[in-house]
N, C-alpha and C positions, 0 to 999 in steps of 0.2 A: 530515293537516291538523289533526285534533283534537289530536294530540301537539304539533305546532308551536304551536298556539294556547295550549296549556297552559303550554309553556315560556315563551312571551312574557308571559303573564299573571303567571307566577311572577317573572319578571324585573322586571315593572312593580311588583310588590309589594315586592321586595327593595330597589329603588332608593329609595323614600321612607323605608323603614326605616333604610337605611344613612345617608341624609341626616339623619334624626332623631338617630341615634346620634352623628354628627359634630357636630351642633348642641349636643347635650347635653354632649359632651366640651368643646366650645368655651366654653359657658357656665360649666361647672365650673372650667375653667382661668382664665377671667376673674374668677370669684368668689374663687378662691384668690389670684390676683394682687392684687385689691383688698384682701383681708384682710391680705396681707403688707405692702402699702403703708400701710394704715390703722393697723396695730399701732404702728410707730414714730411716726406722727403723733399718735396718742392719747397715747403716752408723752411726746412732746415737749410736749403741751398740759398735762401735769401739772406744776405749779410745783415747783421744787426743794425747797421747804419740806415738801411733802406726799409726797415719794417714799419708798417703803418701808412697812413694817408695824410695828405695836406690839401686844404681847399685851394683851388686855382683862383687866381685874382680875377675878380669880376666875371665869374663864370659859375654856372650852376652845376658844378662837377667837382669831384675830388680826384686828386692825383694819387693813384696807387704807386708808391715810390718803387716798390720791388718790381712790379709789372712794367713800369715805365723805364727804370734806370738800371736794373740788374744786369751786370756784365758789360756795362758801358763806362768809359772814363768820364769823370764829371768835374765841374768847377762849381762849387757852392759859395754864394756870396750873400751876406746879410746887408740889406740895403735900407736907405732912408731918403725920402723925397726931398727933405729940406736940409740935408747934410751938405757941407762944403765939398764933400767928395762925390756928390751926385753926378757931376759931369763924367765920372768914370763909367756911367751907363753906356755912353757912346763908345768907349773903347772896349767895354765888355761885349757889346754887340759886334764890334769889329772882330774880336777874338772868336766869338760864336760863328760868324760867317767864314772866318778863315779855317776853322777846324771842324765844323759840323759834318763836312763830307767825310771826315776820318772817324766819325762816331762820337765826337765830344758833345756832351750835354751840359749846358749852363743852366743853373737853377738859382734864381734870385728869390730871397726870402725877406720881404720888408719887415721891419720891426720898429716899434716905438720905445724899445728898452732904453734908448739914449735920448728920448724926448725930441726926436727930429722926424717923426713920421706922422702923416695925417691920420686922423681918426675916421676919415671918410675914404673908403676903398675906391670910390670913383675918382677922387683926386689923385690917389696913389697910382691908379691905372693911367690917368692922363699924363702924369709926369714921365713914367717909364715908356708907355706906348706911343704917346703923341709927341711929347717934347724931345725924347731921345730915340724914338724909333725902335724900341726893343722888340725883338721877335722871339727871344728865348723864353722859357717857362718861368712864370712868376706866380708866387702863392699869395694868398691873403696874409696880412700882417700877423706875425707870430712872435712869441717871446723866444729869445735866442740865448739867454744866459740865466744862471741861477736855478733855483728849484722848479720854477715854472717854465723853464725852457722846453720847447717842443722836442720830441724824442730824437729827431735828426740832430739837433744841436747839442743834446746831452751826449750823444755818442761821439760827435765831432770833438767835444771838450775832453772826453775820455781818451780819445786817440791822439789829440794834440793839445789844444787849449781853447777856452771859451773866447769869443770875440771881446776885445776891449773897447771897440768902437765900431761904428758903421763901416761897411765895405771891407770887412775881413774876408779873405779868400782862402778856400780849402780845395786843394787838388786831390782828387780821389781816383784810385786805380780801378781796374775792372773787377777786382775782388771786393770792392767796398771798403778799402783801407785808405786812410789819409797818408799821402806820401809827401806832402808839403803844405804849409800854410803861410800866408802872407798878411801883413798888417795893412791898414788903410792907406799907408803911405806908398805901398807898392802898386804901381799902375798895372793894368792888365797887359800892357805891351812891354813890361819889364823882361829883359832876357832870361832872368832866373825863373820867373813865372812861366814864360813860354817853354823853357827847357823842362820844367816839371810837367806841364801839360803834354808835351811830346812823350815824356816818359810814361805818363798815365795811358796815353793812346797805345804805346808799344807794349803795355803790360798784358799778361795773359789772364783770361777769365778764371 
């Protein structure tokens, strides 16, 4: 009788344990399924403009554009160290300081497409970081026009126009859409550009 009771008790112990194992496996399967579904959904939520990565200037890291900028108002500028418009770095930094508390992200993309950027990334970094005190995000030099343009500038061109010179400025809303673009001649403190930035900040994700 004792032996039978022992077997019965052992069976009673094994049953809940087996049930717990099955429930654990079921929850793990459900979690994996949800992750598999969520992955493409998250990718779909990333606007075309921000898909991909760009190398950060003088840093051993890449900028995941979607992870960093999705849902944020932006000002994207193609820069060049030796361009006559390079002093605009100073007013771009002032704009960055003025609006960064409201979520604005300024992204500078150096380019030698107009033959006015150094081939040495260290020199490019010195111009913007040391000479002009830039604190906003800068990338390594990229192509910004034509068939070799980096993805970001291909989409900018599709939504507005490709830059015709250095220091073209693109104001982007929280949905990743260009709402205004300005030529090199428009300074970062121009009232029209400021109004566009404020509109981007007020936009909904």
